[in-house]
N, C-alpha and C positions, 0 to 999 in steps of 0.2 A: 287230505288236509295239508300234508307236507308239500305236495305238488302245488297246491294253490299258493302257499307262502313263497315257494321258490319262484313261481311265475310272477307274483306281484313284486318281489324283490328285483327280478330282472327287468321288469317294465318300468320301474321307478329309478332309473339311473340318472345321475346329475344332481345339481343343487337346486334348492328352492329359491324363490325370489327373495324371501326374508334373509336367507343365509348370504346371498350375494350382496344385498343392501348393507348388512352388518359389516361385511368385509370392506366394502367401498367406504363406509363411514369411518372405520378404523384407519384405513389408508389416508383418508382426508385429514383426520386428526393428527396423525404422525407427520404429514406434510406441513400442516399448519404450525407445528412445533419446530420442525427442522429447517424450514426455509428462512425464517428471520435469523436463526442462529448462524446459518451459513452466510447470509449477507453481512452480518456483523463481523464474522471472521475475515471475509473478503476485504472489508474496509480496513481492518487492522493490518492485514497483509500489505495493502496499498500504502498505508501510512508508514509501515516499517521500511518499505522500499524507498519511499521519499526521504526518510531519515538517513538511510544508508547512502543514498546519493549525496546528500549534503556532507556527511562525514567523509566520504571518499574524495569529494571535491576539496574539502578542507585539507586533507592529506596532500593532495596535489598542489594546493596553494602553498603549503608549508615546504614542500619539496622545491618549488620554484623560488621561494624566498631564500632557501639555503644556497641557491646558486647566485641570486642577484642581490640579496640583502636589502631589497627595496620593494615594499608591497605595491607602491604606486606604478611600477613598471610592469607588473604582471597583468596580462590580459587573458581573455578567453582562449585565444589561439595558443598561447604558451601553455596554458593548462591542458588544452586538448592534446598537445604533443606529449605531455607527461602521462595523462590518464586518457587513453583512447576509448575506453568503454563508456565514458560519460559524454553526453551532448551538452557542451557549454553554450548556452544561448546568448552569452554576452549580457547586454543590458536589455534585451528583448523579453517578451513574456515567456515564462517557463512552460514546457510541455510536460506530458506525463512521465517521460523518461529523461528529462533534462534539468539542468540547474541554471540559475542566473548568477553571474559573478560580477560584483562591483568592487573595484579597487579603491583604496583610500591611502592617504599618506602613511597612516599608522596601522593599517589593517585592511580588512575586507568584509564584505557581506555576501553570503551565499544563501540562496533560497531555492526551494523546490516545491512544486504543487503536486500533491498526491491525486490519484484518480478519484478519491473520495471528496476532493475539493479543499482539503486543508493545506495551508501553506506553512512549511517548516523553514525557519530562518536561523542561520548561525552567523553571528557577527563577532569579529575580533578587532579590538582596539588596544594596542599595547600600552597606551597611556591611561587607560581606564582601569577601574577595579570593580568587578572582576574583568579580566582581559577578554574572556569569551562569554558571550551571552547567547542563549538559545531560546527562541520563541516560536510559538505556533498560535493559531487562532483560539478563540474561546472554545472550551470543552475538549481540549486535547492536551496531552502531556508529552514531553520529550522523554 
């Protein structure tokens, strides 16, 4: 009798179809929960990168203003010489890793578009109150 049990145990190695299906279902449920969370985190990271670009570009604009004391003479080329890690697109359309810079007599406007499609804008006007305004599209926050 003991030999028959041992023989049967040796011949039934592996998993049954039901066991395999249960494991596949569990993996599918975990993936269904994890993938949307991951995609949301990726969008937040892209938004944070765009905000960081705008802040760094504003720092470069303020550094240029310290030299010239005139916002209207600062252009994208002058900012690119100060901050080499940012692609200043001038007045053209912003790319994933660039900002647009528009000078005005009393300030500037800087914008960046994140890979999630949100546009983050910082505008400075020294004659307005508040002097610095930050905006982004609907459904996002600075």
